[in-house]
C-alpha positions, 0 to 999 in steps of 0.5 A: 920685257917684250910687249907680247910676253905679258900672258907668260909672265902672268902664268909664271907669277900666278899660275893657271886655273885649276880646271885648265887641263880639263877645258883643254881636253874638252876643247880638243874633243870638240875640234873634230865636230867643228872640222866636220861641220866646216867640211859640210858647210863649205862651198866652192873654192874654199871647199876645194882648198879645205879638202886638199888640206885634209887629204894631205894631212891624211897622207902624212898620217898614213906615212907616219903609221906605215913608218912606225909599223916598218920600224917594229917589223922583225926581219931574219938575219941574212948573214947566218951561216947555214953550212955549219950545224947549229946546236940544239939550244940555239935552234929555238932562238930567232936570229933577227934584228929590228929593221930601222932602215926606213927611219934611219933613211929619213934621219939621214936625209934630214942630216944631208939637208941640214948639212947642205946649208950649214955655214960655220959660225965663228964662236964669238963671245960677248964681252960683259960690261964689268969686263969691258969697263973698270970702275974708277972711284973719284971724289975726296973720300973715293966714294963716287963711282960713276966714272968708267975706264975702257979696259977691253974693246 
């Protein structure tokens, strides 16, 4: 067991406290107050760095909100043929498709970035101990099984 997994192991064995979700919720609710106090108290270069970081967070948030809004916008279908007459029962229908252009572009860019540095990794399967070694029974009654013979390398 690695040295740093004792907390996870304890949670796995004994579980968490019954009021854990509530305390987490309260702690998260208090973080905004702490950030506000920090923004008021900091001076000098620390304040500059802190404000720059908050500005970056706000910009990222605005971008994600805008992307979601753009994703949900309905746009009229451009390839509708207007030269032919449209039946009455189709007039009330709105030929529109949800524009997922922005989110698709972002996904495509991510794929390109990932593909740029992807290196084909050979699929090498590790050989198990029982597969690599064969147990040799020894002794008068063939009861001792400490000897091993290599079968695979």
